[in-house]
Each structure stands twice: as C-alpha cells, then as structure tokens.
All heavy atoms as an XYZ file, in Angstrom:
913
protein
N     220.041    131.383     74.805
C     221.136    130.527     75.107
C     221.280    129.522     73.975
O     220.275    129.079     73.383
C     220.874    129.794     76.442
C     221.940    128.837     76.817
S     221.590    128.150     78.498
C     223.174    128.312     79.166
N     222.511    129.200     73.653
C     222.732    128.274     72.572
C     222.962    126.838     73.089
O     223.542    126.625     74.180
C     223.944    128.671     71.767
C     223.660    129.938     70.968
C     224.718    130.285     69.977
C     224.314    131.559     69.272
N     225.358    132.040     68.422
N     222.462    125.873     72.335
C     222.521    124.451     72.731
C     223.071    123.653     71.551
O     222.687    123.921     70.408
C     221.113    123.917     73.074
C     220.547    124.629     74.279
C     219.796    125.731     74.132
C     220.779    124.136     75.536
C     219.249    126.397     75.250
C     220.227    124.750     76.645
C     219.473    125.896     76.527
N     223.928    122.696     71.823
C     224.440    121.772     70.847
C     223.628    120.494     70.905
O     223.484    119.936     72.006
C     225.901    121.482     71.076
C     226.534    120.441     70.124
C     226.612    120.987     68.718
C     227.878    120.049     70.629
N     223.105    120.067     69.819
C     222.404    118.800     69.721
C     223.330    117.778     69.049
O     223.787    118.025     67.905
C     221.117    118.882     68.917
C     219.863    119.427     69.636
C     220.105    120.781     70.219
C     218.712    119.430     68.709
N     223.685    116.712     69.754
C     224.461    115.636     69.195
C     223.506    114.564     68.727
O     222.784    113.979     69.546
C     225.428    115.038     70.222
C     226.504    115.992     70.757
C     227.240    115.350     71.914
C     227.482    116.339     69.654
N     223.440    114.382     67.440
C     222.486    113.387     66.872
C     223.168    112.043     66.862
O     224.184    111.833     66.155
C     222.079    113.802     65.390
C     221.765    115.277     65.295
C     220.988    112.903     64.906
C     220.572    115.716     66.111
N     222.702    111.137     67.723
C     223.330    109.816     67.880
C     222.394    108.724     67.432
O     221.188    108.828     67.536
C     223.708    109.622     69.357
S     224.677    110.895     70.053
N     222.955    107.596     66.987
C     222.131    106.498     66.529
C     222.891    105.207     66.664
O     224.116    105.203     66.526
C     221.614    106.694     65.124
N     222.180    104.137     66.890
C     222.726    102.797     66.768
C     222.605    102.452     65.285
O     221.458    102.364     64.774
C     221.940    101.813     67.671
C     222.391    100.380     67.530
O     223.072    100.057     66.544
O     222.054     99.605     68.439
N     223.653    102.220     64.595
C     223.572    102.035     63.121
C     222.686    100.848     62.778
O     222.130    100.829     61.654
C     225.012    101.774     62.670
C     225.882    102.078     63.807
C     225.062    102.212     65.077
N     222.513     99.909     63.682
C     221.677     98.722     63.337
C     220.204     99.097     63.446
O     219.336     98.304     62.968
C     221.939     97.531     64.310
O     221.604     97.932     65.645
C     223.449     97.156     64.218
N     219.853    100.227     64.021
C     218.460    100.619     64.173
C     218.015    101.729     63.188
O     216.834    102.051     63.130
C     218.235    101.188     65.581
C     218.539    100.169     66.682
C     217.666     98.919     66.538
O     216.479     99.018     66.394
N     218.303     97.781     66.595
N     218.918    102.201     62.402
C     218.591    103.325     61.453
C     217.791    102.685     60.304
O     218.247    101.745     59.626
C     219.889    103.994     60.917
C     219.519    105.039     59.878
C     220.652    104.604     62.069
N     216.607    103.226     59.975
C     215.821    102.697     58.854
C     216.563    102.848     57.548
O     217.310    103.773     57.365
C     214.571    103.572     58.892
C     214.498    104.221     60.243
C     215.938    104.293     60.701
N     216.332    101.922     56.633
C     217.056    101.911     55.354
C     216.825    103.214     54.595
O     217.693    103.642     53.853
C     216.567    100.741     54.515
C     217.058     99.422     55.072
O     218.011     99.407     55.833
O     216.428     98.387     54.768
N     215.604    103.837     54.752
C     215.323    105.049     53.958
C     215.576    106.340     54.760
O     215.200    107.408     54.318
C     213.906    105.015     53.467
C     212.878    105.021     54.622
O     213.244    104.797     55.756
O     211.686    105.257     54.295
N     216.246    106.227     55.890
C     216.416    107.435     56.753
C     217.176    108.575     56.020
O     216.816    109.714     56.138
C     217.207    107.053     58.021
N     218.223    108.238     55.251
C     219.004    109.271     54.617
C     218.259    109.903     53.493
O     218.267    111.085     53.180
C     220.337    108.756     54.185
C     221.187    108.286     55.353
C     221.405    106.985     55.617
C     221.752    109.264     56.159
C     222.168    106.600     56.727
C     222.532    108.891     57.274
C     222.749    107.552     57.558
N     217.432    109.105     52.796
C     216.599    109.646     51.682
C     215.534    110.552     52.237
O     215.186    111.538     51.602
C     215.946    108.453     50.915
N     214.996    110.257     53.443
C     213.965    111.097     54.028
C     214.521    112.354     54.616
O     213.786    113.320     54.855
C     213.185    110.304     55.102
C     212.344    109.214     54.562
C     211.398    108.631     55.612
N     211.826    108.743     56.931
C     212.037    107.666     57.748
N     211.899    106.451     57.297
N     212.395    107.862     58.997
N     215.753    112.326     54.988
C     216.391    113.544     55.581
C     215.761    113.804     56.941
O     215.411    112.899     57.695
N     215.621    115.052     57.248
C     215.025    115.481     58.556
C     213.544    115.711     58.514
O     212.969    116.262     59.459
C     215.822    116.701     59.086
S     217.469    116.306     59.549
N     212.909    115.331     57.422
C     211.442    115.376     57.279
C     210.844    116.714     57.645
O     209.823    116.810     58.290
C     210.835    114.270     58.097
C     211.312    112.911     57.730
C     210.823    111.817     58.641
O     209.864    112.011     59.491
O     211.404    110.721     58.576
N     211.487    117.807     57.224
C     210.965    119.161     57.496
C     211.401    119.770     58.796
O     211.087    120.901     59.104
N     212.090    119.018     59.685
C     212.494    119.525     60.948
C     213.420    120.771     60.801
O     213.237    121.780     61.454
C     213.239    118.440     61.743
C     213.621    118.831     63.154
C     212.863    118.674     64.265
C     214.884    119.386     63.583
N     213.537    119.156     65.362
C     214.814    119.583     64.993
C     216.062    119.753     62.898
C     215.830    120.114     65.708
C     217.069    120.298     63.682
C     216.970    120.485     65.021
N     214.426    120.670     59.910
C     215.317    121.789     59.693
C     214.597    122.989     59.277
O     214.829    124.118     59.799
C     216.404    121.394     58.661
O     217.110    120.226     59.130
C     217.403    122.490     58.480
N     213.679    122.852     58.305
C     212.948    124.027     57.813
C     212.057    124.625     58.876
O     211.961    125.875     59.016
C     212.092    123.615     56.635
C     212.841    123.245     55.365
C     213.461    121.845     55.421
O     213.120    121.021     56.361
O     214.295    121.515     54.545
N     211.489    123.810     59.790
C     210.691    124.317     60.885
C     211.564    125.083     61.863
O     211.155    126.177     62.323
C     209.990    123.170     61.636
C     209.177    123.689     62.795
C     208.519    122.614     63.644
O     208.580    121.457     63.307
O     207.980    122.971     64.709
N     212.730    124.586     62.167
C     213.669    125.272     63.104
C     214.091    126.633     62.498
O     214.249    127.623     63.184
C     214.839    124.427     63.457
C     214.516    123.179     64.212
S     213.609    123.390     65.752
C     212.019    122.757     65.289
N     214.290    126.640     61.167
C     214.609    127.941     60.478
C     213.486    128.897     60.581
O     213.698    130.101     60.842
C     215.035    127.631     59.025
C     216.326    126.976     58.854
C     216.626    126.507     57.423
O     215.710    126.178     56.649
N     217.885    126.482     57.071
N     212.274    128.441     60.340
C     211.101    129.334     60.407
C     210.933    129.910     61.802
O     210.583    131.043     62.021
C     209.814    128.552     60.068
C     209.528    128.489     58.586
C     208.096    127.994     58.294
N     207.707    126.795     59.003
C     207.948    125.539     58.602
N     208.627    125.371     57.493
N     207.522    124.535     59.321
N     211.199    129.093     62.828
C     211.113    129.540     64.218
C     212.304    130.472     64.633
O     212.221    131.095     65.691
C     211.048    128.347     65.140
C     209.743    127.551     65.052
C     209.827    126.347     65.921
N     208.581    125.569     65.919
C     207.637    125.705     66.781
N     207.707    126.549     67.763
N     206.537    124.942     66.667
N     213.301    130.502     63.792
C     214.402    131.354     64.093
C     215.422    130.834     65.163
O     216.215    131.562     65.734
N     215.362    129.542     65.390
C     216.219    128.960     66.468
C     217.440    128.212     65.901
O     218.386    128.017     66.613
C     215.431    128.020     67.389
C     214.340    128.779     68.137
C     214.894    126.833     66.694
N     217.391    127.880     64.625
C     218.533    127.122     64.051
C     219.698    128.073     63.797
O     219.598    129.072     63.103
C     218.147    126.496     62.700
C     219.175    125.607     62.067
C     219.449    124.421     62.928
C     218.704    125.158     60.707
N     220.811    127.831     64.490
C     221.982    128.734     64.420
C     223.150    128.145     63.673
O     224.077    128.852     63.369
C     222.426    129.077     65.876
C     221.378    129.843     66.666
C     221.123    131.211     66.020
O     222.016    131.998     65.909
N     219.863    131.466     65.714
N     223.167    126.882     63.443
C     224.263    126.262     62.768
C     224.233    124.750     62.890
O     223.239    124.198     63.385
N     225.261    124.110     62.427
C     225.277    122.718     62.443
C     224.570    122.099     61.264
O     224.752    122.620     60.160
N     223.756    121.167     61.561
C     223.101    120.461     60.473
C     224.171    119.708     59.646
O     223.944    119.397     58.483
N     225.250    119.411     60.333
C     226.339    118.803     59.690
C     226.408    117.286     60.008
O     226.400    116.894     61.152
C     227.670    119.445     60.229
O     227.605    120.815     60.002
C     228.898    118.889     59.506
N     226.418    116.503     58.942
C     226.578    115.055     59.115
C     228.003    114.672     59.294
O     228.907    115.413     58.813
N     228.237    113.569     59.968
C     229.620    113.089     60.186
C     229.836    111.745     59.493
O     228.882    110.972     59.313
C     229.858    112.964     61.676
C     229.752    114.256     62.523
C     229.933    113.937     63.966
C     230.686    115.296     62.033
N     231.069    111.448     59.151
C     231.414    110.127     58.694
C     231.326    109.107     59.791
O     231.243    109.488     60.958
C     232.845    110.143     58.102
C     232.886    110.737     56.742
N     232.950    109.983     55.565
C     232.967    112.046     56.316
C     233.022    110.797     54.509
N     233.001    112.026     54.948
N     231.419    107.875     59.456
C     231.334    106.776     60.414
C     232.533    106.848     61.420
O     233.555    107.430     61.121
C     231.384    105.433     59.683
N     232.352    106.304     62.607
C     233.433    106.375     63.621
C     234.773    105.815     63.153
O     235.827    106.292     63.582
C     232.866    105.487     64.784
C     231.427    105.546     64.609
C     231.151    105.643     63.109
N     234.780    104.880     62.212
C     236.053    104.324     61.718
C     236.874    105.369     61.049
O     238.126    105.243     60.975
C     235.724    103.178     60.760
N     236.306    106.497     60.559
C     237.028    107.528     59.926
C     237.639    108.528     60.924
O     238.451    109.393     60.550
C     236.080    108.280     58.948
N     237.323    108.415     62.152
C     237.752    109.368     63.164
C     239.178    109.060     63.694
O     239.688    107.986     63.585
C     236.840    109.326     64.381
N     239.829    110.063     64.200
C     241.103    109.974     64.870
C     240.950    110.711     66.201
O     240.438    111.809     66.287
C     242.238    110.570     64.099
C     242.498    109.927     62.704
C     242.897    108.480     62.815
N     243.056    107.851     61.510
C     242.107    107.208     60.882
N     240.878    107.157     61.348
N     242.317    106.684     59.692
N     241.489    110.158     67.268
C     241.435    110.771     68.592
C     242.884    111.196     68.899
O     243.798    110.391     68.846
C     240.916    109.834     69.677
O     239.573    109.486     69.326
C     240.895    110.517     71.017
N     243.078    112.503     69.246
C     244.415    113.036     69.475
C     244.527    113.410     70.969
O     243.616    114.046     71.525
C     244.644    114.289     68.639
C     246.017    114.936     68.977
C     244.527    113.979     67.164
N     245.628    112.954     71.591
C     245.898    113.320     72.982
C     247.342    113.830     73.066
O     248.216    113.264     72.408
C     245.799    112.105     73.906
C     244.395    111.532     74.029
C     244.418    110.226     74.878
N     243.082    109.674     75.038
C     242.506    108.865     74.168
N     243.131    108.515     73.067
N     241.299    108.396     74.403
N     247.559    114.878     73.855
C     248.914    115.358     74.064
C     249.172    115.338     75.606
O     248.373    115.875     76.391
C     249.068    116.822     73.559
C     250.447    117.357     73.855
C     248.765    116.879     72.060
N     250.246    114.658     75.991
C     250.605    114.552     77.408
C     252.049    115.011     77.575
O     252.885    114.815     76.681
C     250.487    113.082     77.856
C     249.086    112.501     77.737
C     248.081    113.215     78.655
N     246.742    112.642     78.577
C     245.774    113.155     77.833
N     246.024    114.164     77.028
N     244.603    112.552     77.832
N     252.321    115.596     78.703
C     253.747    116.013     78.976
C     254.687    114.782     78.915
O     254.400    113.759     79.527
C     253.720    116.640     80.359
C     252.275    116.838     80.657
C     251.495    115.888     79.826
N     255.789    114.960     78.215
C     256.808    113.887     78.181
C     258.061    114.345     78.878
O     258.150    115.451     79.426
N     259.051    113.492     78.865
C     260.332    113.826     79.548
C     261.011    114.980     78.847
O     261.421    115.932     79.471
C     261.219    112.545     79.584
C     262.587    112.910     80.144
C     260.585    111.435     80.343
N     261.172    114.896     77.539
C     261.812    115.955     76.775
C     260.823    116.869     76.039
O     261.023    118.073     75.969
C     262.825    115.349     75.754
C     263.949    114.631     76.434
O     264.439    115.107     77.474
O     264.360    113.521     75.972
N     259.830    116.270     75.474
C     258.823    116.982     74.692
C     257.425    116.465     75.033
O     257.337    115.387     75.670
C     259.073    116.843     73.181
C     260.283    117.565     72.696
O     260.479    118.748     73.070
O     261.093    116.960     71.966
N     256.439    117.125     74.531
C     255.085    116.570     74.706
C     254.955    115.302     73.893
O     255.493    115.228     72.782
C     254.008    117.603     74.235
C     253.888    118.769     75.207
O     254.301    118.605     76.407
O     253.365    119.813     74.787
N     254.236    114.301     74.433
C     254.021    113.072     73.706
C     252.622    113.215     73.034
O     251.646    113.499     73.727
C     254.049    111.896     74.655
C     255.452    111.693     75.209
C     255.538    110.455     76.152
O     254.655    109.612     76.073
O     256.484    110.478     76.957
N     252.606    112.965     71.786
C     251.341    113.014     71.008
C     250.932    111.568     70.703
O     251.717    110.791     70.172
C     251.530    113.821     69.730
C     251.918    115.227     70.044
C     250.245    113.786     68.895
C     252.315    116.077     68.827
N     249.671    111.285     71.049
C     249.123    109.958     70.820
C     247.948    110.158     69.802
O     247.079    110.952     70.091
C     248.643    109.355     72.094
O     247.858    108.236     71.842
N     247.953    109.428     68.762
C     246.840    109.476     67.796
C     246.313    108.049     67.706
O     247.035    107.105     67.391
C     247.324    109.980     66.404
C     247.920    111.331     66.550
C     246.177    109.944     65.453
C     248.596    111.894     65.325
N     244.972    107.933     67.956
C     244.363    106.620     67.999
C     243.301    106.590     66.883
O     242.567    107.570     66.734
C     243.663    106.352     69.350
O     244.607    106.570     70.395
C     243.093    104.999     69.428
N     243.242    105.512     66.175
C     242.182    105.362     65.141
C     240.851    105.207     65.849
O     240.719    104.567     66.870
C     242.419    104.137     64.286
C     243.591    104.297     63.343
O     244.118    105.433     63.207
O     244.017    103.306     62.744
N     239.831    105.860     65.284
C     238.478    105.682     65.778
C     238.125    106.803     66.791
O     238.925    107.696     67.108
N     236.912    106.755     67.256
C     236.377    107.801     68.204
C     236.950    107.609     69.606
O     237.435    106.535     69.924
C     234.893    107.588     68.125
C     234.720    106.083     67.866
C     235.888    105.749     66.947
N     236.756    108.614     70.390
C     237.212    108.558     71.793
C     236.383    107.559     72.599
O     236.915    106.744     73.314
C     237.149    109.963     72.427
C     237.419    109.948     73.906
C     238.641    109.724     74.419
C     236.345    110.126     74.828
C     238.870    109.684     75.797
C     236.557    110.113     76.167
C     237.823    109.886     76.662
N     235.081    107.661     72.473
C     234.201    106.834     73.305
C     234.076    105.430     72.745
O     233.950    105.262     71.553
C     232.808    107.543     73.378
N     234.083    104.472     73.620
C     233.808    103.102     73.224
C     232.305    102.892     73.373
O     231.748    102.718     74.473
C     234.552    102.114     74.121
C     236.041    102.167     73.962
C     236.511    101.711     72.616
O     235.800    100.838     72.016
O     237.492    102.212     72.112
N     231.579    102.955     72.234
C     230.157    102.898     72.313
C     229.567    102.298     71.001
O     230.259    102.369     69.945
C     229.484    104.279     72.565
O     228.070    104.153     72.579
C     229.927    105.263     71.487
N     228.407    101.695     71.045
C     227.801    101.237     69.834
C     227.166    102.368     69.021
O     227.050    102.278     67.830
C     226.681    100.195     70.194
C     227.165     98.901     70.756
C     226.034     97.916     70.924
C     224.922     98.445     71.722
N     223.840     97.553     72.015
N     226.751    103.389     69.746
C     226.118    104.496     69.038
C     227.166    105.360     68.376
O     228.322    105.475     68.843
C     225.322    105.349     70.023
C     224.094    104.641     70.516
C     223.167    105.536     71.340
O     223.652    106.421     72.018
O     221.956    105.306     71.242
N     226.788    105.966     67.286
C     227.709    106.912     66.590
C     227.026    108.254     66.581
O     225.848    108.417     66.678
C     227.956    106.417     65.168
C     226.816    106.278     64.222
C     226.537    107.536     63.441
C     227.124    105.144     63.248
N     227.907    109.280     66.528
C     227.391    110.650     66.410
C     227.265    110.919     64.934
O     228.181    110.909     64.159
C     228.343    111.671     67.039
C     228.496    111.388     68.508
C     227.862    113.095     66.815
C     229.545    112.197     69.224
N     226.010    111.032     64.497
C     225.703    111.175     63.048
C     225.750    112.629     62.592
O     225.842    112.888     61.424
N     225.687    113.541     63.528
C     225.762    114.957     63.121
C     225.525    115.881     64.345
O     225.357    115.425     65.472
N     225.580    117.137     64.066
C     225.382    118.191     65.114
C     224.451    119.265     64.612
O     224.362    119.471     63.389
C     226.707    118.802     65.540
O     227.275    119.473     64.399
C     227.693    117.811     66.064
N     223.784    119.880     65.579
C     222.932    121.059     65.243
C     223.067    122.033     66.419
O     223.245    121.655     67.561
C     221.413    120.629     65.152
C     220.534    121.825     65.032
C     221.202    119.645     63.984
N     223.048    123.301     66.099
C     223.100    124.349     67.151
C     221.758    125.098     67.099
O     221.387    125.576     66.090
C     224.256    125.344     66.930
C     225.591    124.594     67.037
C     224.156    126.494     67.975
C     226.799    125.406     66.725
N     221.114    125.118     68.256
C     219.821    125.869     68.415
C     220.049    127.007     69.409
O     220.797    126.864     70.375
C     218.730    124.980     68.928
C     218.308    123.782     68.072
C     217.134    123.054     68.764
C     217.900    124.223     66.684
N     219.332    128.104     69.204
C     219.337    129.235     70.157
C     217.922    129.327     70.722
O     216.996    129.678     70.021
C     219.716    130.513     69.416
C     219.985    131.670     70.405
O     219.802    131.456     71.621
O     220.348    132.742     69.892
N     217.774    128.915     71.951
C     216.503    128.803     72.626
C     216.586    129.521     74.002
O     217.631    129.552     74.589
C     216.046    127.398     72.844
S     215.925    126.387     71.354
N     215.489    130.034     74.504
C     215.508    130.688     75.782
C     215.792    129.728     76.942
O     216.366    130.161     77.953
C     214.128    131.303     75.942
C     213.388    131.092     74.641
C     214.206    130.142     73.818
N     215.388    128.444     76.820
C     215.553    127.548     77.933
C     215.984    126.153     77.449
O     215.761    125.791     76.277
C     214.219    127.347     78.694
O     213.293    126.701     77.830
C     213.677    128.663     79.195
N     216.590    125.380     78.382
C     216.944    123.987     78.043
C     215.676    123.227     77.720
O     215.676    122.369     76.806
C     217.636    123.386     79.236
C     217.998    121.907     79.205
C     218.885    121.613     78.013
C     218.591    121.425     80.469
N     214.597    123.431     78.448
C     213.344    122.741     78.186
C     212.833    122.928     76.729
O     212.380    121.972     76.112
C     212.252    123.192     79.150
C     212.519    122.758     80.605
C     213.608    123.599     81.315
O     213.906    124.755     80.840
O     214.186    123.104     82.281
N     212.973    124.130     76.208
C     212.565    124.340     74.828
C     213.472    123.594     73.856
O     213.018    122.998     72.901
C     212.514    125.834     74.491
C     211.945    126.105     73.127
C     211.798    127.595     72.802
O     211.526    128.376     73.789
O     211.865    127.961     71.655
N     214.778    123.644     74.106
C     215.720    122.956     73.223
C     215.444    121.432     73.248
O     215.521    120.787     72.223
C     217.145    123.213     73.687
N     215.101    120.925     74.431
C     214.774    119.457     74.564
C     213.505    119.167     73.816
O     213.392    118.136     73.107
C     214.660    119.072     76.049
C     214.007    117.713     76.233
C     216.051    119.102     76.732
N     212.534    120.029     73.847
C     211.308    119.834     73.147
C     211.526    119.779     71.620
O     210.953    118.950     70.918
C     210.248    120.936     73.507
N     212.381    120.669     71.129
C     212.667    120.663     69.699
C     213.502    119.424     69.336
O     213.270    118.822     68.276
C     213.485    121.915     69.321
C     212.673    123.185     69.291
C     213.212    124.390     69.679
C     211.327    123.190     68.875
C     212.484    125.538     69.660
C     210.587    124.307     68.838
C     211.165    125.550     69.223
N     214.387    118.980     70.198
C     215.130    117.771     69.919
C     214.275    116.576     69.840
O     214.449    115.662     68.995
C     216.206    117.526     71.015
N     213.235    116.547     70.658
C     212.284    115.412     70.677
C     211.490    115.327     69.338
O     211.012    114.267     68.981
C     211.310    115.533     71.814
N     211.430    116.382     68.599
C     210.713    116.439     67.326
C     211.634    115.985     66.172
O     211.124    115.775     65.059
C     210.140    117.806     67.054
C     209.154    118.197     68.149
C     208.690    119.608     67.947
N     207.867    119.651     66.695
C     206.991    120.572     66.452
N     206.868    121.550     67.281
N     206.322    120.557     65.322
N     212.910    115.870     66.380
C     213.806    115.458     65.310
C     213.604    113.989     64.988
O     213.454    113.180     65.858
C     215.275    115.674     65.768
C     216.282    115.638     64.648
N     216.634    114.406     64.048
C     216.960    116.578     64.029
C     217.503    114.703     63.131
N     217.725    115.996     63.056
N     213.506    113.676     63.692
C     213.242    112.290     63.296
C     214.235    111.288     63.838
O     213.859    110.093     64.163
C     213.342    112.267     61.776
C     213.121    113.724     61.405
C     213.637    114.538     62.522
N     215.453    111.650     64.031
C     216.497    110.690     64.557
C     216.199    110.249     66.002
O     216.683    109.246     66.471
C     217.894    111.316     64.499
O     218.249    111.537     63.144
N     215.430    111.065     66.757
C     215.105    110.680     68.110
C     214.263    109.406     68.149
O     214.196    108.742     69.166
C     214.366    111.838     68.817
N     213.634    109.086     67.033
C     212.768    107.869     66.970
C     213.567    106.578     67.006
O     213.062    105.537     67.431
C     211.883    107.868     65.716
C     210.879    108.966     65.703
C     209.982    108.883     64.526
N     209.525    110.212     64.158
C     209.564    110.735     62.950
N     210.050    110.035     61.968
N     209.138    111.954     62.784
N     214.818    106.591     66.509
C     215.615    105.370     66.424
C     216.961    105.519     67.042
O     217.786    104.613     67.033
C     215.692    104.843     64.971
C     216.231    105.907     63.984
C     217.579    106.213     63.908
C     215.354    106.560     63.173
C     218.004    107.147     63.017
C     215.765    107.512     62.304
C     217.091    107.767     62.184
O     217.552    108.739     61.323
N     217.258    106.697     67.621
C     218.529    106.930     68.236
C     218.329    107.761     69.482
O     217.374    107.593     70.204
N     219.257    108.647     69.706
C     219.208    109.566     70.860
C     219.749    110.892     70.406
O     220.594    111.004     69.519
C     219.994    109.029     72.018
N     219.265    111.969     71.072
C     219.788    113.296     70.800
C     220.218    113.887     72.146
O     219.373    114.043     73.059
C     218.760    114.173     70.109
C     218.363    113.590     68.755
C     219.314    115.608     69.958
C     217.382    114.373     67.970
N     221.497    114.110     72.280
C     222.037    114.712     73.529
C     221.967    116.246     73.323
O     222.465    116.745     72.340
C     223.489    114.242     73.705
C     224.064    114.730     74.990
C     225.485    114.188     75.222
O     225.732    113.039     74.871
O     226.258    114.902     75.863
N     221.403    116.884     74.316
C     221.285    118.357     74.267
C     222.206    118.923     75.318
O     222.039    118.677     76.500
C     219.809    118.788     74.516
C     219.714    120.339     74.475
C     218.850    118.125     73.502
N     223.183    119.773     74.888
C     224.121    120.381     75.800
C     224.164    121.891     75.662
O     224.277    122.348     74.527
C     225.538    119.862     75.604
C     225.788    118.495     76.024
C     227.270    118.244     76.065
N     227.588    116.855     76.094
C     228.806    116.377     76.300
N     229.816    117.208     76.412
N     229.008    115.133     76.299
N     224.039    122.634     76.779
C     224.247    124.080     76.657
C     225.676    124.386     76.177
O     226.618    123.680     76.557
C     224.045    124.568     78.087
C     223.321    123.480     78.806
C     223.700    122.169     78.128
N     225.789    125.366     75.366
C     227.133    125.815     74.899
C     227.605    126.864     75.833
O     226.902    127.854     76.128
C     227.041    126.315     73.450
C     226.656    125.178     72.484
C     228.389    126.944     73.042
C     226.471    125.619     71.056
N     228.774    126.681     76.373
C     229.346    127.604     77.319
C     229.735    128.908     76.668
O     230.374    128.965     75.634
C     230.583    126.962     77.953
C     231.320    127.845     78.895
C     230.842    128.635     79.867
C     232.735    128.068     78.843
N     231.837    129.318     80.498
C     233.021    129.009     79.902
C     233.766    127.552     78.131
C     234.344    129.419     80.182
C     235.046    128.003     78.411
C     235.310    128.919     79.431
N     229.331    129.986     77.291
C     229.688    131.370     76.880
C     230.948    131.725     77.639
O     230.911    131.809     78.863
C     228.557    132.268     77.213
C     228.827    133.735     76.867
O     229.975    134.071     76.373
O     228.010    134.586     77.108
N     232.096    131.938     76.920
C     233.309    132.291     77.606
C     233.253    133.544     78.474
O     234.138    133.744     79.304
C     234.342    132.445     76.498
C     233.744    131.789     75.310
C     232.251    131.843     75.499
N     232.274    134.367     78.329
C     232.123    135.585     79.121
C     231.596    135.260     80.513
O     231.501    136.163     81.350
C     231.235    136.589     78.420
N     231.183    134.034     80.736
C     230.661    133.616     82.067
C     231.635    132.678     82.719
O     232.519    132.123     82.072
C     229.305    132.917     81.883
O     229.473    131.725     81.146
C     228.283    133.824     81.184
N     231.490    132.437     84.014
C     232.376    131.489     84.688
C     232.294    130.088     84.093
O     231.219    129.740     83.580
C     231.871    131.504     86.144
C     231.097    132.739     86.303
C     230.522    133.110     84.936
N     233.354    129.358     84.083
C     233.345    128.000     83.505
C     232.229    127.171     84.205
O     232.089    127.296     85.432
C     234.709    127.444     83.779
C     235.565    128.638     84.020
C     234.710    129.732     84.555
N     231.537    126.358     83.465
C     230.480    125.536     84.061
C     230.969    124.464     84.992
O     230.227    123.897     85.734
C     229.764    124.947     82.833
C     230.727    125.060     81.706
C     231.638    126.214     82.047
N     232.240    124.177     84.967
C     232.801    123.113     85.811
C     233.390    123.677     87.079
O     233.915    122.943     87.875
C     233.855    122.305     85.056
C     234.903    123.163     84.469
C     236.053    123.617     85.049
C     234.928    123.688     83.149
N     236.772    124.421     84.188
C     236.110    124.456     83.002
C     234.068    123.583     82.058
C     236.424    125.124     81.826
C     234.427    124.231     80.900
C     235.572    125.018     80.755
N     233.292    125.015     87.294
C     233.917    125.579     88.459
C     232.954    125.622     89.643
O     231.776    125.371     89.511
C     234.381    126.997     88.228
O     233.349    127.815     87.840
C-alpha cells in the first residue's frame, strides 16, 4: 500500500543547519529497503502558494484565487514523500526515523487506490 508523508515543521523550530544536513541518510535507507516510491520534493514557503476554489455562479462558475495556503496554521508543509509499505504501522515507523520528525511533524496518509471504493463512503 502506498502512503504519502507530509513533512511539516514550525519554521521557528527548524535548526539553522537542517537544510545543509538534508535527510541524514534517511532517503538512502528508504531506497535500500525498496519502499521509497516518489516525492522527496521540497516546497517553497506558504507565502508562495495560491489556493484555488471554483463554485457555481449565476451565469458561470466563480473562480476564487487566494494568496497563501489553504490551512491557517503556523506549520508549513516542507515537502512530500511516497512510501510503499505493507502496513500503516510500518509507514509510521519509517516516518518516525525521518530527521524532520525531531522538530516538526510528519503526517502519514494512505493513498487511495481508485480501483477500490472511496475511503469516505
């Protein structure tokens, strides 16, 4: 099963040398284990984001574009990783080994397979 890891951090808690240290071998270990499927992508700061909403209008759809991220939060999403693990527990264990978990949070979400019923049904 595939899992998306959202790497989150409070920018005031990130160590000054965090970017220079990178993932401290975590990425290479996940590659050796054969679970790293994608991601490893860093994101720009929330100020660079745009949130797009489309709602039905009277004549046409109304498009709303807002500067910044959707969520009002102090934490920012610094990047994403996709792991392929047999269980949620294993994905969580790998997330706990990521260096960013020491000063931020890593949200682990199963990726929905469109061949199965929607998870919200």
